[in-house]
N, C-alpha and C positions, 0 to 999 in steps of 0.2 A: 506399495511397491516392495517386492521381495528382496532379500539380500543380494541374490544374483543379479537382479536389474540394477540395484544400486552400485554393485561392483562394475558392471558394464557401463553405467552412466559415468562413474569415476574414471574409468579407463578412457572413455570418450573425451571427457573434460581435459585429461592429460594430453591426449593426441591434438586437442584444439589450442594448446598452449596455456592451459590453466596451471597454477601452482598449487600443489597440495600443502596445506597448512599443518602445524602440529597442534591445531586446536580441533577437538571433537565436537561434533553437533551436540548441543545440550539435549536434544530429544532422543537421538538413535545412536549417538557415539561414533557415527561414520566421520572420517576426516573431512574437514571443510576445504573448500577450494577457492583461491582468489583468481577471478577472471582477469583477462587483460584490461578490461574496463575498470578494474578495482573492485567490482562487486564481489561479495563472498557469498558462496552458495553451498548448500548441502546436496549431494547427489540424489538424496532421497526426498528432501523437503523443499528444496529450491532456495530462494533467498533467506539469508540468515543475518541477523543484526548482531554485531559484536560490540558490547558496551564496556566502557572503562570504569564507570561509576553510576551511582544511583540517579544523579542528575541527567546524564546522558540517557539512561534507561527511560526515565519520565519524559524527556523530550521526544524520544522515538515513539513511545506509547501514545503521546499526545498527537504527534503527526499521523500515526497509524489511525488514530480515533477520528481525526479531522478528515482524512482521506475517506474512511468508511462512511461518515455522515455525509460528506459532500457527494459521494457516489449514490447514496440512497436518495438525496435530495434531487440530483439530476435525473435519476431514474423516474421519480415521481413527477417532475416537471415534463418529462417526455410523455408519461401516461396522461396527464391532465391536458397537455397540449392536444393529444388525439381527440380528447373529449371536446375541446373548443373547436377543432376542425369540423366536427360533426354539428356543433351548435355554437356559433360564434357569439350569440347573445347569452350564453350560460354565465351569468355574473358570479355565481358561487365558484366555478372552475377558475374564472379570471382571478378572483380574489385569492384563490388557493395558489395559483402560480405566482402571484406577487409575493405572498408569504414565503414560498419556497425560494424564490430568487433573493429576498431579503436575508433569509437564512444563509444562503450560499455567500452572499456579500459579507455577512458577519463572520462566517468562517474565514474568509480571505483576510479580513481585517485582523482577526486573531492571529492568523498564521504570520501576517506582516509584523505584528506586535512581538511574537515569539522570535522571529528572525532578528528583529532589532535588539531585543534583550540578549540574544545569543552572541551577538557581536560585541 
């Protein structure tokens, strides 16, 4: 995104009621904006996470990693489900879906454990 586009996006955010913060984006140095929802975004890069300490940074990175892994697994479940539609007796595909679902379940358990530790 060009600087001109970023400035236009910033102006649009202000018109929509966002608040410009005194914190620059760590990537492009554009001012960050807090939306009415409380979310902090950069007009160039979108959502930005502001961390207070290393522990919070690790927690956010872990959550991001879990989201990415879960997304990959869900996409793979969808692909394998298509194979099973074509051949319902494909035991290898059925076994693979079970493995993906177990991995998704583990991610959910890890997230729940992280949330409990956070409190």
